[in-house]
C-alpha positions in Angstrom: 0.0 0.0 0.0 2.8 2.4 0.7 4.3 1.8 -2.7 1.0 2.7 -4.4 0.8 5.9 -2.3 4.4 6.8 -3.2 3.8 6.3 -6.9 0.6 8.4 -6.7 2.5 11.3 -5.1 5.2 11.0 -7.8 2.5 10.9 -10.5 0.8 14.0 -9.0 4.2 15.8 -8.9 4.9 14.8 -12.5 1.5 16.0 -13.7 2.0 19.3 -11.8 5.5 19.7 -13.2 4.1 19.2 -16.8 1.5 21.9 -16.2 4.0 24.3 -14.7 6.3 23.6 -17.6 3.6 24.7 -20.1 3.1 27.9 -18.2 6.8 28.7 -17.9 7.4 27.7 -21.6 4.5 29.9 -22.7 5.8 32.8 -20.6 9.3 32.4 -21.9 8.3 32.1 -25.6 5.4 34.5 -25.8 5.0 36.9 -22.9 6.6 39.9 -24.5 4.6 39.7 -27.7 1.4 38.8 -26.0 1.7 41.8 -23.7 2.3 44.1 -26.6 -0.6 43.0 -28.7 -3.0 42.5 -25.8 -2.5 46.1 -24.9 -2.8 47.3 -28.6 -6.1 45.4 -29.0 -7.4 45.8 -25.4 -7.5 42.0 -24.9 -6.7 40.0 -21.8 -3.2 38.6 -21.7 -4.3 35.7 -19.5 -6.8 34.6 -22.2 -4.2 34.8 -25.0 -1.6 32.9 -23.0 -4.2 30.3 -22.0 -5.1 29.8 -25.7 -1.5 29.4 -26.6 -1.2 26.6 -24.1 -4.4 24.9 -25.5 -3.3 25.2 -29.1 0.5 24.7 -29.0 1.5 23.9 -25.4 3.6 27.1 -25.4 6.0 25.7 -27.9 8.0 27.8 -30.3 7.9 27.1 -33.2 4.2 26.2 -32.7 3.8 23.5 -35.3 0.9 22.9 -37.5 -2.2 20.7 -38.0 -3.6 19.6 -41.3 -7.4 19.3 -41.4 -8.5 16.8 -44.2 -12.2 17.8 -43.9 -11.3 21.5 -44.6 -9.0 20.4 -47.5 -11.9 18.4 -49.0 -14.3 21.4 -48.8 -11.7 23.7 -50.3 -11.2 21.3 -53.2 -15.0 21.2 -53.7 -15.0 25.0 -53.9 -12.1 25.1 -56.3 -13.8 22.5 -58.6 -17.1 24.3 -58.5 -18.9 21.5 -56.7 -19.4 23.8 -53.7 -20.3 27.5 -53.9 -18.1 28.6 -51.0 -16.5 27.6 -47.7 -17.2 30.3 -45.2 -16.0 33.4 -47.1 -13.7 31.5 -49.5 -15.1 31.4 -53.0 -13.9 29.7 -56.2 -12.4 32.9 -57.7 -10.2 33.3 -54.7 -8.6 29.8 -54.9 -9.1 28.8 -58.6 -5.4 29.1 -59.3 -4.1 27.5 -56.1 -1.9 24.5 -56.4 -2.6 21.4 -54.3 0.2 22.4 -51.9 -1.4 25.8 -51.5 -4.8 24.3 -50.8 -3.1 22.0 -48.2 -1.6 25.1 -46.6 -5.0 26.8 -46.5 -6.4 23.6 -44.8 -3.7 23.7 -42.1 -3.7 25.6 -38.8 -0.6 27.6 -38.0 1.1 29.5 -35.3 0.7 29.7 -31.5 -3.1 30.2 -31.9 -3.5 27.6 -34.6 -5.3 29.9 -37.0 -6.5 28.1 -40.1 -4.6 29.0 -43.3 -7.8 29.9 -45.2 -8.4 32.7 -42.8 -5.5 34.5 -44.5 -7.7 35.0 -47.6 -10.0 37.3 -45.8 -7.3 39.0 -43.8 -5.2 39.8 -46.9 -2.1 38.2 -45.5 0.1 35.2 -46.5 0.3 31.9 -44.7 3.9 32.8 -43.7 2.5 35.6 -41.7 0.6 33.1 -39.5 3.6 30.9 -39.0 6.4 33.4 -39.1 7.9 35.9 -36.7 4.7 38.0 -36.7 2.4 35.0 -35.9 1.3 36.5 -32.5 0.6 39.8 -34.1 -1.6 38.3 -36.8 -3.2 35.8 -34.5 -4.2 38.5 -32.0 -5.6 40.6 -34.8 -7.7 37.7 -36.1 -8.9 37.0 -32.6 -9.8 40.7 -32.1 -11.7 40.8 -35.4 -13.6 37.5 -34.8 -14.5 37.6 -31.1 -12.6 40.3 -29.3 -15.9 41.8 -28.1 -16.5 38.6 -26.1 -13.1 38.9 -24.4 -13.7 42.6 -23.5 -16.9 41.4 -21.8 -15.0 38.6 -20.0 -17.1 35.9 -21.7 -14.2 33.5 -21.9 -16.2 30.3 -22.2 -17.9 31.6 -25.3 -14.6 32.9 -26.7 -12.9 29.5 -26.3 -15.8 27.9 -28.1 -15.7 30.5 -31.0 -12.0 30.0 -31.4 -12.3 26.2 -31.5 -15.7 25.8 -33.3 -16.6 29.1 -34.9 -19.7 29.4 -32.6 -20.2 30.7 -29.1 -22.3 27.6 -28.3 -20.2 25.2 -30.4 -19.3 21.8 -29.1 -15.5 21.3 -28.9 -13.9 18.1 -30.0 -12.0 17.9 -26.7 -14.7 18.0 -24.1 -12.2 19.5 -21.6 -11.0 22.3 -24.0 -13.1 25.1 -22.4 -12.5 24.0 -18.8 -8.8 23.6 -19.4 -8.7 27.1 -20.9 -10.5 28.6 -17.9 -8.1 26.8 -15.6 -5.2 28.3 -17.5 -6.7 31.8 -17.3 -6.9 31.4 -13.5 -3.2 30.5 -13.4 -2.2 33.5 -15.5 -4.5 35.9 -13.6 -2.9 35.2 -10.3 
């Protein structure tokens, strides 16, 4: 019985260390930029840092995630089988190569913004994944749901970010609660 208890305490320590590591890694990699753009757009730093943990665990570079269902929809728009995908219409992607469509169907940067969001923002994919990734990510967040953040409606904001809807159902059932927990950490 003592060994099980010891293992449990070790496991708790390991879990807590991993959480702390995400916080310290996020602060080390993104604090300066987040502070700058949070102030510029009047958005809460704690939310932005929390979102960075949810989306890339604070890692820099942040990585990427290809979404095959988005790719399929973009291919349908390009071929004319589908009228549009959100605001992306055929005339905006008609000349895209397959690699370009794959980039549009991939999420990028510390906030994991989908590549096709660049079309409406008038920026390039490299802007979402490059040195200005925080700047463009925060600008997109402000445009899409910054009003929710200024009203401290964090649960709805996490849902919009992850699903596109303030009442959307996230794939990870703990996404919103984890985000709220991270906000509590960064707020203290």
